[in-house]
C-alpha positions in Angstrom: 48.1 7.1 153.1 51.0 4.7 153.5 52.5 2.6 150.8 54.7 0.6 152.4 52.3 -2.3 152.6 50.7 -2.0 149.4 51.1 -4.5 146.5 52.6 -2.8 143.4 55.1 0.3 142.9 53.8 3.1 144.7 52.6 5.9 142.7 55.6 8.3 141.9 54.3 10.9 140.2 55.0 14.3 141.8 57.3 13.0 144.4 61.3 14.0 145.1 63.7 11.0 145.1 66.8 11.0 146.8 69.9 8.6 146.6 71.1 7.5 150.0 74.8 6.2 148.9 77.1 4.1 151.2 74.9 2.4 153.3 75.9 -0.9 154.7 74.7 -4.3 153.6 72.5 -4.9 156.6 71.1 -1.3 156.9 67.0 -2.0 156.0 64.5 0.7 155.3 63.2 0.1 158.9 66.5 1.5 159.7 66.4 4.4 157.4 62.8 5.5 157.9 63.0 7.1 161.4 66.1 9.1 160.4 64.1 10.8 157.0 60.5 10.8 158.5 62.1 13.5 160.8 62.1 15.9 157.9 59.1 15.3 156.2 56.3 12.7 154.7 58.3 9.5 153.3 56.7 8.0 150.6 58.5 5.0 149.7 62.2 3.5 150.7 63.7 1.3 148.3 67.2 -0.6 148.5 68.1 -2.5 145.7 69.1 -5.9 145.9 71.8 -7.7 144.1 69.6 -10.4 141.8 72.0 -13.6 142.2 73.0 -12.9 145.9 69.9 -11.1 147.6 72.3 -8.8 149.5 71.9 -5.2 149.5 73.9 -3.0 147.3 74.8 -0.3 149.3 72.4 2.3 148.6 69.0 3.5 149.0 66.1 5.7 147.5 64.0 7.8 149.8 61.0 9.3 148.3 59.4 12.2 149.6 56.1 14.0 148.5 57.5 17.6 148.6 60.7 18.9 147.4 61.4 21.4 150.5 61.3 18.3 152.6 63.6 16.4 150.9 66.1 19.2 150.4 66.0 19.5 154.6 66.5 15.9 154.7 69.4 16.3 152.2 70.9 19.5 154.2 70.3 17.4 157.7 71.7 13.7 156.7 74.3 14.4 154.0 77.6 13.3 155.7 75.7 11.6 158.6 77.5 8.4 160.0 75.1 5.2 160.1 76.2 1.7 161.2 80.2 3.3 161.2 79.6 4.4 157.7 79.4 7.8 156.3 76.4 8.4 154.1 76.0 10.8 151.3 72.5 12.0 150.4 71.7 13.7 147.1 68.6 14.4 144.9 68.4 10.8 142.3 69.3 11.6 138.7 66.5 9.9 137.2 62.9 10.8 136.5 61.1 14.3 137.7 64.1 15.8 140.0 66.4 16.2 136.8 64.1 19.5 136.1 64.4 20.6 139.7 68.5 20.7 140.0 
């Protein structure tokens, strides 16, 4: 079941969130999805925006259902160049991931 078109936040219990740093301001969830989806089931992609300008803040959260898929995405995508920028991919430091570190 896809959470992309659903109203309200996705159910994030028992999911593993990755922090993707250094994306360009024009990079969208649609740009990131095919990259991350090849390593597992992507539950959600969230790109925080500046409240005043509406611009991307230059980072994203990609959420996976399984920790091994999230780890594989880190192994393959950390340091990759997207839109001319070298991205960093790591486990997000909040929620359930803290106990997995």
